[in-house]
C-alpha positions in Angstrom: 174.4 18.2 64.2 176.0 21.6 63.9 177.5 22.0 60.4 181.1 23.2 60.0 182.5 25.3 56.9 183.4 23.3 53.9 180.7 20.8 54.2 182.1 19.0 57.3 180.2 17.9 60.3 181.6 18.6 64.1 180.8 15.9 66.5 178.2 18.1 68.5 174.5 17.2 69.0 172.9 20.0 70.2 169.0 19.3 71.5 166.6 21.6 73.2 164.7 19.8 75.9 161.1 20.0 77.0 158.7 18.2 79.0 160.9 18.4 82.2 160.7 19.6 85.7 162.9 21.8 87.5 162.7 23.3 91.0 164.9 24.8 93.5 165.3 23.4 96.9 166.6 25.5 99.8 167.1 23.7 103.3 165.8 25.0 106.3 167.9 26.2 108.9 169.6 23.3 110.6 168.4 21.1 108.0 171.1 18.7 106.6 171.4 17.6 102.9 171.3 14.1 104.1 167.7 14.8 105.4 166.8 16.4 102.4 168.2 13.2 100.2 166.4 10.6 102.9 163.2 12.3 102.1 163.5 12.1 98.2 165.2 9.0 98.2 168.4 10.4 96.1 171.8 11.2 97.6 171.6 15.3 98.2 175.3 16.5 97.2 177.4 18.7 99.6 179.1 20.0 96.8 178.3 20.9 92.8 177.4 17.5 91.8 174.4 15.6 89.8 173.1 12.7 91.5 170.1 10.6 90.4 167.7 8.6 92.5 164.3 7.1 92.6 161.5 7.7 90.5 163.8 9.9 87.8 164.6 12.4 90.0 167.9 13.9 90.5 169.3 16.6 92.6 172.2 18.9 91.6 174.0 20.8 94.0 173.7 24.5 93.5 175.2 26.0 96.6 175.2 25.3 100.1 172.2 24.1 101.4 170.5 24.2 98.0 169.9 22.1 95.1 168.0 21.7 91.7 165.5 18.8 91.9 165.2 17.6 88.1 163.2 15.3 86.4 163.2 14.4 82.6 159.4 13.6 82.7 157.1 15.8 84.8 153.6 15.0 85.8 151.1 18.0 86.9 151.6 17.4 90.3 155.4 16.8 90.2 156.0 20.1 92.4 153.5 19.5 94.7 154.4 16.2 95.8 158.0 17.6 96.0 157.0 20.1 98.3 154.8 17.9 100.5 157.6 15.4 100.6 160.2 18.2 102.2 157.4 20.3 103.8 159.3 20.7 106.8 162.7 20.2 105.7 163.1 22.6 102.8 161.4 25.9 100.5 160.9 24.1 96.9 160.1 26.6 94.2 158.9 25.3 90.8 161.3 26.4 88.0 160.1 24.5 85.1 158.6 27.4 83.4 161.6 29.7 84.5 164.5 27.9 82.8 165.1 26.5 79.5 167.6 23.4 79.2 169.9 22.4 76.3 171.9 19.0 76.0 175.2 19.0 74.6 176.8 15.8 73.3 179.6 14.6 71.1 183.2 14.5 71.4 183.1 18.5 70.5 180.7 19.2 73.4 183.8 19.9 75.4 185.3 21.9 73.5 182.3 24.4 72.8 181.8 24.8 76.8 185.3 25.3 77.1 185.2 28.6 74.8 182.7 30.0 77.4 183.3 29.0 80.8 186.2 29.3 82.7 185.8 25.5 84.2 188.1 22.8 83.7 186.2 20.5 81.4 188.5 17.6 81.4 187.2 13.9 81.7 189.3 13.5 84.9 188.1 16.8 86.3 184.5 17.0 85.2 183.5 13.6 85.1 180.0 12.3 84.8 178.0 13.5 87.8 180.1 16.9 88.0 178.3 20.1 88.1 178.8 23.5 88.4 177.3 27.3 88.7 179.0 29.6 86.1 178.9 32.2 83.7 179.0 31.5 79.8 178.8 35.0 77.5 177.6 37.0 80.7 174.8 34.9 81.2 174.2 32.7 84.2 173.9 28.9 83.7 174.0 25.6 85.7 176.2 22.8 84.0 175.9 19.1 84.9 177.6 16.0 83.2 175.2 13.3 82.7 176.6 9.6 81.6 178.2 9.1 78.6 176.1 8.4 75.6 176.1 4.8 74.1 179.3 5.4 72.3 181.1 6.6 75.1 181.1 10.2 74.1 180.3 13.3 77.0 177.1 14.8 77.7 176.2 18.0 79.2 172.6 19.4 80.3 173.0 23.3 80.8 170.1 25.4 82.4 169.7 29.0 81.9 166.9 31.4 82.3 164.3 31.3 79.8 164.5 35.2 79.4 168.3 35.0 78.6 167.9 31.7 76.2 167.7 33.2 72.7 171.3 35.0 73.7 172.6 32.0 75.0 171.7 30.1 72.0 173.4 32.7 69.7 176.6 32.3 71.6 176.3 28.4 71.1 175.5 28.8 67.7 178.3 31.0 66.9 181.0 28.7 68.8 179.8 25.8 67.4 180.4 27.0 63.9 183.8 28.1 64.4 184.8 24.5 65.3 
């Protein structure tokens, strides 16, 4: 939890994630998202969205014909298996070591994100499964909303380049402290 002034506690949990797999998938010319999805057993969203499929694999739409493939539990051969499944359909680049992931959850998670990104995070607009590629504090990020936690509070994951992570974390800590 992040502490507020005067000893009160904001309803915000910040977790730095590790042990994940993240890869960029870019469809080859003329290959549809449907073909990518069929090869992976998960819907390949045509818009910014987060879709979970079989074997703990999710696709996050990041642009036309491009996705992040994400898994919470990565095996050493994860990237190779992904590349092999998409050999004739797409280019695959392992990004697991190039990005850091943070999970924000709690009632104040939306407030923190609204203070940094020019996106409507209202639950009716940015519902579970929504995703966006944007900028927070001049730092490129990809944000997606997971299913809500057991208490019905929103849960977001944010990916940013490893080289910008310290700057992003400073922004996050300062913003959360101001709640």
